[in-house]
Each structure stands twice: as C-alpha cells, then as structure tokens.
C-alpha positions as CSV (number, residue, x, y, z in Angstrom):
1,X,0.0,0.0,0.0
2,X,2.9,2.3,-0.8
3,X,1.7,5.9,-1.1
4,X,-1.4,5.3,0.9
5,X,-3.5,8.5,1.3
6,X,-4.2,8.0,5.0
7,X,-6.3,11.2,5.3
8,X,-8.7,10.1,2.6
9,X,-8.9,6.5,3.9
10,X,-9.5,7.6,7.5
11,X,-12.2,10.1,6.4
12,X,-14.0,7.4,4.4
13,X,-13.9,5.1,7.4
14,X,-15.2,7.8,9.7
15,X,-18.0,8.6,7.3
16,X,-18.9,4.9,7.0
17,X,-18.9,4.5,10.8
18,X,-21.2,7.6,11.1
19,X,-23.7,5.9,8.7
20,X,-23.4,2.6,10.7
21,X,-24.0,4.5,13.9
22,X,-27.2,6.0,12.5
23,X,-28.5,2.7,11.4
24,X,-27.7,1.0,14.7
25,X,-29.4,3.9,16.6
26,X,-26.7,4.2,19.3
27,X,-28.8,6.5,21.5
28,X,-31.7,4.0,21.4
29,X,-29.3,1.2,22.0
30,X,-27.8,2.9,25.1
31,X,-31.3,3.6,26.4
32,X,-32.4,0.0,26.0
33,X,-29.2,-1.2,27.7
34,X,-30.0,1.0,30.7
35,X,-33.5,-0.3,30.9
36,X,-32.4,-3.9,30.6
37,X,-29.7,-3.4,33.2
38,X,-32.3,-2.2,35.7
39,X,-34.4,-5.4,35.0
40,X,-31.3,-7.6,35.5
41,X,-30.6,-5.9,38.9
42,X,-34.1,-6.7,40.1
43,X,-34.0,-9.4,42.9
44,X,-37.0,-11.3,41.5
45,X,-35.6,-11.5,37.9
46,X,-35.2,-15.3,38.0
47,X,-38.7,-15.9,39.3
48,X,-39.6,-16.1,35.6
49,X,-36.7,-18.0,34.0
50,X,-37.9,-17.6,30.4
51,X,-38.2,-13.9,30.8
52,X,-34.9,-13.7,32.7
53,X,-33.2,-15.6,29.9
54,X,-34.7,-13.3,27.3
55,X,-33.7,-10.1,29.2
56,X,-30.1,-11.2,30.0
57,X,-29.6,-12.5,26.4
58,X,-30.9,-9.2,24.9
59,X,-28.7,-7.2,27.2
60,X,-25.6,-9.2,26.3
61,X,-26.3,-8.8,22.6
62,X,-26.8,-5.1,22.8
63,X,-23.8,-4.5,25.0
64,X,-21.7,-6.6,22.7
65,X,-22.8,-4.6,19.6
66,X,-22.2,-1.3,21.3
67,X,-18.8,-2.4,22.5
68,X,-17.9,-3.5,19.0
69,X,-18.9,-0.2,17.5
70,X,-17.2,2.0,20.1
71,X,-14.0,-0.2,20.1
72,X,-13.7,0.1,16.3
73,X,-14.4,3.8,16.4
74,X,-11.7,4.2,19.0
75,X,-9.2,2.2,16.8
76,X,-9.9,4.6,13.9
77,X,-9.1,7.6,16.1
78,X,-5.9,5.9,17.4
79,X,-4.9,5.2,13.8
80,X,-5.4,8.8,12.8
81,X,-3.2,10.0,15.7
82,X,-0.5,7.4,15.0
83,X,-0.3,8.4,11.4
84,X,-0.1,12.1,12.2
85,X,2.8,11.5,14.6
86,X,4.6,9.2,12.2
87,X,4.3,11.7,9.3
88,X,5.6,14.5,11.5
89,X,8.6,12.5,12.6
90,X,9.2,10.7,9.3
91,X,8.9,7.4,11.0
92,X,8.7,4.8,8.1
93,X,8.3,1.8,10.5
94,X,5.3,3.3,12.2
95,X,3.8,4.2,8.9
96,X,4.2,0.6,7.7
97,X,2.5,-0.5,10.9
98,X,-0.3,2.0,10.2
99,X,-0.9,0.5,6.8
100,X,-1.3,-2.9,8.3
101,X,-3.7,-1.6,10.9
102,X,-5.6,0.3,8.2
103,X,-6.2,-3.0,6.3
104,X,-7.4,-4.7,9.5
105,X,-9.7,-1.9,10.4
106,X,-11.2,-1.7,6.9
107,X,-12.0,-5.4,7.1
108,X,-13.6,-4.9,10.6
109,X,-15.7,-2.0,9.3
110,X,-16.9,-4.0,6.3
111,X,-18.0,-6.8,8.7
112,X,-19.8,-4.3,10.9
113,X,-21.5,-2.8,7.9
114,X,-22.9,-6.2,7.0
115,X,-24.6,-6.2,10.4
116,X,-26.6,-3.1,9.4
117,X,-28.0,-5.0,6.4
118,X,-29.6,-7.5,8.7
119,X,-32.7,-5.6,9.5
120,X,-35.4,-8.0,8.3
121,X,-38.2,-9.0,10.6
122,X,-36.5,-12.1,11.9
123,X,-32.9,-11.4,11.1
124,X,-31.9,-11.0,14.8
125,X,-33.2,-14.5,15.6
126,X,-31.2,-17.6,16.2
127,X,-31.3,-20.1,13.3
128,X,-32.8,-23.6,12.7
129,X,-31.0,-25.3,9.9
130,X,-32.2,-28.4,8.1
131,X,-30.1,-30.3,5.6
132,X,-31.5,-33.0,3.3
133,X,-29.6,-35.2,0.9
134,X,-31.0,-34.9,-2.7
135,X,-30.2,-36.5,-6.0
136,X,-27.0,-38.5,-6.1
137,X,-27.5,-41.5,-3.9
138,X,-24.8,-42.3,-1.3
139,X,-22.7,-39.4,-2.5
140,X,-25.5,-37.0,-1.8
141,X,-25.9,-38.4,1.7
142,X,-22.2,-38.0,2.3
143,X,-22.4,-34.5,0.9
144,X,-25.2,-33.7,3.4
145,X,-23.1,-34.8,6.3
146,X,-20.2,-32.7,4.9
147,X,-22.4,-29.6,4.8
148,X,-23.6,-30.2,8.4
149,X,-20.0,-30.3,9.5
150,X,-19.2,-27.1,7.5
151,X,-21.9,-25.2,9.3
152,X,-21.1,-26.5,12.7
153,X,-17.4,-25.7,12.2
154,X,-18.4,-22.2,11.2
155,X,-20.4,-21.9,14.4
156,X,-17.5,-23.3,16.5
157,X,-15.1,-20.8,15.0
158,X,-17.4,-18.0,16.1
159,X,-18.0,-19.7,19.4
160,X,-21.7,-20.1,18.7
161,X,-23.4,-23.0,20.5
162,X,-25.0,-25.7,18.3
163,X,-27.8,-27.9,19.4
164,X,-28.6,-31.0,17.2
165,X,-32.3,-31.9,17.2
166,X,-32.3,-34.8,14.7
167,X,-30.0,-36.8,12.5
168,X,-31.3,-39.4,10.1
169,X,-28.4,-41.6,8.9
170,X,-28.3,-43.1,5.4
171,X,-27.7,-46.9,5.1
172,X,-24.3,-46.8,3.6
173,X,-22.8,-43.5,4.6
174,X,-23.7,-39.9,5.4
175,X,-27.1,-38.4,6.3
176,X,-30.6,-38.5,4.9
177,X,-31.4,-35.3,6.9
178,X,-30.4,-33.4,9.9
179,X,-31.8,-30.5,11.9
180,X,-29.8,-28.3,14.3
181,X,-30.0,-24.9,15.9
182,X,-27.3,-22.3,16.0
183,X,-27.8,-20.2,19.1
184,X,-26.4,-16.8,18.3
185,X,-27.9,-13.3,17.7
186,X,-28.5,-12.7,13.9
187,X,-27.7,-16.3,13.1
188,X,-30.9,-16.5,11.0
189,X,-30.3,-13.2,9.2
190,X,-26.7,-14.4,8.5
191,X,-27.4,-18.0,7.5
192,X,-30.7,-17.4,5.6
193,X,-28.6,-16.7,2.5
194,X,-27.5,-20.3,2.6
195,X,-31.0,-21.6,1.9
196,X,-31.2,-23.4,-1.4
197,X,-29.6,-26.3,-3.3
198,X,-25.9,-27.0,-3.0
199,X,-24.2,-29.1,-5.7
200,X,-21.0,-31.2,-5.4
201,X,-18.9,-32.5,-8.3
202,X,-16.1,-34.9,-7.4
203,X,-14.6,-38.3,-8.1
204,X,-16.9,-40.5,-6.0
205,X,-15.1,-42.4,-3.2
206,X,-18.0,-44.9,-3.3
207,X,-17.5,-45.8,-7.0
208,X,-15.0,-48.6,-7.5
209,X,-14.5,-47.4,-11.1
210,X,-13.4,-43.9,-9.9
211,X,-16.0,-42.0,-12.0
212,X,-17.0,-38.4,-11.4
213,X,-20.3,-38.0,-9.6
214,X,-22.6,-35.0,-9.2
215,X,-24.7,-34.9,-6.1
216,X,-27.1,-32.4,-4.4
217,X,-28.2,-31.4,-1.0
218,X,-30.9,-28.9,0.2
219,X,-30.4,-26.4,3.0
220,X,-33.4,-24.9,4.7
221,X,-33.0,-22.1,7.3
222,X,-35.8,-20.8,9.5
223,X,-35.8,-18.4,12.5
224,X,-36.2,-19.7,16.1
225,X,-39.4,-18.5,17.7
226,X,-39.7,-16.3,20.7
227,X,-42.5,-16.2,23.3
228,X,-44.1,-13.2,21.6
229,X,-44.6,-15.0,18.3
230,X,-48.1,-16.0,17.7
231,X,-48.4,-19.5,16.2
232,X,-51.2,-21.7,17.5
233,X,-51.0,-25.4,16.6
234,X,-54.1,-27.3,17.8
235,X,-53.4,-30.8,19.0
236,X,-55.8,-32.3,16.6
237,X,-53.7,-31.0,13.7
238,X,-50.6,-32.9,14.8
239,X,-49.9,-36.6,14.4
240,X,-47.3,-37.9,16.9
241,X,-45.2,-41.0,16.0
242,X,-42.6,-42.5,18.4
243,X,-39.8,-44.7,17.2
244,X,-36.4,-46.0,18.2
245,X,-33.5,-43.8,17.4
246,X,-30.9,-45.0,14.9
247,X,-27.2,-44.3,14.3
248,X,-24.6,-43.4,16.9
249,X,-25.8,-42.9,20.4
250,X,-25.9,-44.2,24.0
251,X,-27.6,-47.4,25.0
252,X,-30.8,-45.8,26.2
253,X,-31.1,-43.7,23.0
254,X,-30.9,-46.7,20.7
255,X,-33.0,-49.2,22.7
256,X,-36.1,-47.3,23.7
257,X,-38.8,-45.6,21.7
258,X,-37.7,-42.1,22.7
259,X,-37.5,-40.5,19.2
260,X,-40.5,-38.4,18.2
261,X,-41.8,-37.5,14.8
262,X,-44.5,-34.8,14.5
263,X,-46.6,-34.3,11.3
264,X,-48.6,-31.1,10.9
265,X,-51.5,-32.6,8.9
266,X,-52.8,-29.5,7.2
267,X,-49.4,-28.5,5.7
268,X,-47.7,-31.9,5.6
269,X,-44.8,-30.4,7.5
270,X,-42.8,-33.2,9.3
271,X,-40.1,-32.8,11.9
272,X,-38.3,-35.2,14.1
273,X,-36.2,-35.1,17.3
274,X,-34.0,-37.9,18.8
275,X,-31.4,-35.9,20.6
276,X,-32.7,-36.5,24.1
277,X,-33.2,-39.7,26.0
278,X,-36.7,-38.8,27.1
279,X,-39.6,-39.0,24.8
280,X,-41.2,-35.9,26.5
281,X,-38.0,-33.9,25.9
282,X,-37.8,-35.0,22.3
283,X,-41.5,-34.0,21.8
284,X,-40.9,-30.6,23.3
285,X,-37.9,-30.0,21.1
286,X,-39.7,-31.2,18.0
287,X,-42.5,-28.7,18.8
288,X,-40.0,-25.9,18.8
289,X,-38.8,-26.9,15.4
290,X,-42.3,-27.5,14.0
291,X,-43.6,-24.1,15.2
292,X,-40.6,-22.3,13.8
293,X,-41.2,-23.9,10.4
294,X,-44.9,-23.2,10.5
295,X,-44.3,-19.6,11.4
296,X,-41.8,-19.3,8.5
297,X,-44.3,-20.9,6.2
298,X,-47.1,-18.6,7.4
299,X,-45.1,-15.4,7.0
300,X,-43.7,-16.4,3.7
301,X,-47.1,-17.2,2.3
302,X,-48.4,-13.8,3.5
303,X,-45.6,-12.2,1.5
304,X,-46.0,-14.5,-1.4
305,X,-42.4,-15.5,-1.6
306,X,-42.0,-18.9,0.1
307,X,-38.5,-19.5,-1.2
308,X,-37.2,-16.3,0.2
309,X,-37.8,-17.2,3.8
310,X,-38.2,-21.0,4.0
311,X,-35.8,-22.0,1.2
312,X,-38.0,-24.7,-0.1
313,X,-36.0,-26.5,-2.8
314,X,-35.9,-29.8,-4.6
315,X,-32.2,-30.5,-4.4
316,X,-31.7,-31.5,-8.0
317,X,-30.5,-30.1,-11.4
318,X,-31.6,-26.6,-12.3
319,X,-32.0,-24.8,-9.0
320,X,-28.6,-24.9,-7.3
321,X,-27.3,-21.8,-5.7
322,X,-23.7,-22.9,-5.0
323,X,-21.3,-25.4,-6.7
324,X,-18.5,-27.2,-4.9
325,X,-16.2,-28.6,-7.6
326,X,-13.4,-30.9,-6.6
327,X,-12.7,-32.4,-10.0
328,X,-11.4,-31.7,-12.7
329,X,-10.4,-28.5,-10.9
330,X,-11.1,-27.1,-7.4
331,X,-13.4,-24.2,-6.8
332,X,-16.4,-23.3,-4.7
333,X,-18.6,-20.7,-6.5
334,X,-21.8,-19.0,-5.5
335,X,-24.0,-18.8,-8.6
336,X,-26.0,-15.7,-7.3
337,X,-23.2,-13.5,-6.1
338,X,-20.3,-14.8,-8.3
339,X,-18.1,-15.0,-5.3
340,X,-15.7,-18.0,-5.4
341,X,-12.9,-19.6,-3.5
342,X,-10.2,-21.9,-4.9
343,X,-9.8,-23.6,-1.5
344,X,-12.8,-26.0,-1.0
345,X,-11.1,-27.7,2.0
346,X,-11.1,-24.4,3.9
347,X,-14.7,-23.8,2.9
348,X,-15.7,-27.2,4.1
349,X,-13.9,-26.5,7.3
350,X,-16.1,-23.5,8.1
351,X,-14.5,-20.6,6.2
352,X,-17.9,-19.3,5.1
353,X,-17.8,-15.6,6.1
354,X,-16.9,-14.2,2.7
355,X,-19.7,-16.2,1.1
356,X,-22.2,-15.1,3.8
357,X,-21.2,-11.4,3.4
358,X,-21.4,-11.6,-0.3
359,X,-24.8,-13.2,0.0
360,X,-26.2,-10.6,2.4
361,X,-25.0,-7.8,0.1
362,X,-26.5,-9.6,-2.9
363,X,-29.9,-10.0,-1.1
364,X,-30.0,-6.4,-0.2
365,X,-29.3,-5.4,-3.8
366,X,-32.1,-7.7,-5.0
367,X,-34.5,-6.3,-2.4
368,X,-33.7,-2.7,-3.6
369,X,-34.2,-3.7,-7.2
370,X,-37.6,-5.2,-6.4
371,X,-38.8,-2.1,-4.6
372,X,-37.8,0.2,-7.4
C-alpha cells in the first residue's frame, strides 16, 4: 500500500462509521441497555426463568454490539493519531504498521457494515438449519453430512453453541437429513442466504471405477421463535409418532422408543427429534422446530415468496445456488453473487464468512431492485 492516502482512507472510514451508527441507533441502544440493566438488577428476575433468559440475552447482545462499535471507532481515532505523529517524525516503520492496521480496520468496518444490512423482521433471531440429501445416492448423503460439519465448524469458529435436534443416517454413509439450531444473535439473518440447493462434483469415493459424480443437498434455514410470536397449533392438527433412534448414540437412546416425529396434517410439515433420552423432551424440542417452520411458512405465504424465507428447494438439477467442484479443478462458486474460492477444503472446514457477506449484500441489492 505504498503511497497510501491515509487522510482520505480515514475520512472514508469515519463517514462509514457515522452511517453505521445512525442505522444502529446508538442512543436508542444505550437507552435500552440502561432499561435492561435495571431489570437484570431486580431481585425477582429469575422468578420467571424464560423472561430472565430473554432479558439477559438481549442485554448481552446489545452491549456486545455497542462495545464492538465503540471499540472500532476508537481504533480509527488511534490510527489517525498514530499516522499524524509518524508523518511529522518521518517514521517509516510506524507508517508501515499504520498501513497494516488500516487493512485490519477496513475489514472490521466491512463486517460491521454487514450487520446493518440484517434488518429484516426475523434477522436478529437464532437459526434452525435443516439439511436434506438430494439426487446423487450415497454421494448426496455423504455431501449432506459434509455440509452439516461445514456449518457446525463455522459456528465453532465464532463460538456459537450448536444444538442438534435430529440426524437421520443413510444406510451406507452420510445423512438423509439433519436439523440443528445455532444459538447466536443474527444467526438467522446471516445464514438465511445459505438456503437453497448445493451441488457437489467430485470423483466418488463410493464408485469402484473412480468415476466423477454429481450430487445435491438442500439447505433450509428458519428463525427460532420467541414467546411473543403468535403461532397456534391445535393438538388435533398434529400426528405424533414415536420410534427407536438409529445411528450413533448411547444405550438408552438406541434401545427405547424415545425419538419423536411430528406431522402437521394441514401442511404436511414433518419434523423429528431424537437428541434427548426422554420421549417428552424430544417431543418438546420437536414442537420448537415445528412451530418455527410453520411460522416461517405462514409469513412467507403472506408475503407470497415462500422460497425467500423458507428456502423450499428440490435439491436437484436446475435450482442450485452454489457449486462445490473438486474435479477436474477445485473451486467453490456461489451462482448468485459470483463469489468464489479456490480452496474447497477451507470452505468445508467452516471458512464461510466471505460467502455469507457476499450473499447478504446480494440479497439487499435484490430487495432494492424489487422495490424500485
């Protein structure tokens, strides 16, 4: 970055931060933090555990966002001061350090700017992710398991808790389907751009002739519900089936009819849960997933764009949103944004942030185009 115009770069960063601050509504954020802090200090807070969890979680989220903004704003101020002193003293080493810090700050500002684009009705929610193997036989099942690991690795890298609700294993290898929650603020808004059909091209490890195989998997992302969400599911609209869990697990998991499958008869929506040892616990968890999917379905139908929220896809030719090609060359390419990576191994190991950021920006552009 020889010849860097620090003054122009810093002014641009400060202007961008000003815009971000307006979108975040810092004054409103501080006011809500003060109100929530008073609630947290109340001696009877934990008399209502659900409300206490909501209040403390919201406070932690807001305080984290405010700290991130103020910390980054402070770094920009420190950089401006460091550059000014280095230029006055002709300190080439400090100017070189300033260039490196400028690069780091620009990346952080871009990431924070992405957060301002997550202003949809449910974007702040945690995410429920369902992965289903599609066309491609055992390779598709193996691909579905790879995608599940990719998302859980992404969550681990960000220190986001993951809760697995259901895993349905395929006979030979991989998964028929899996449903899991990522417990983090804005997980839904961030991961909703992953909804769609994912396509893998590789030399099949399951083909003894070493032929290239194309396989598909579908990813569905819905927001986790909160207590204030209104979704009534009468008992008579639900069919409950219990069965014995399959696949890896402890003795009590695999030898008792503890797994639960719920079918919402009017819509045909089916969810399963086998994570817990208790049938009652599994039924409660399955209801969380079912209600989340029904709310997503309801809202999407009201807005007449089911695919936009629920990501209902067929997992076959013609509707893929991302290609993972391992042979004859190696590339992962998003077909909507055009963003690509030449390192599939890193992507499968959770390096998803560039794809997610590109997807969020693409979605915002598409929404603006529709509104014009």
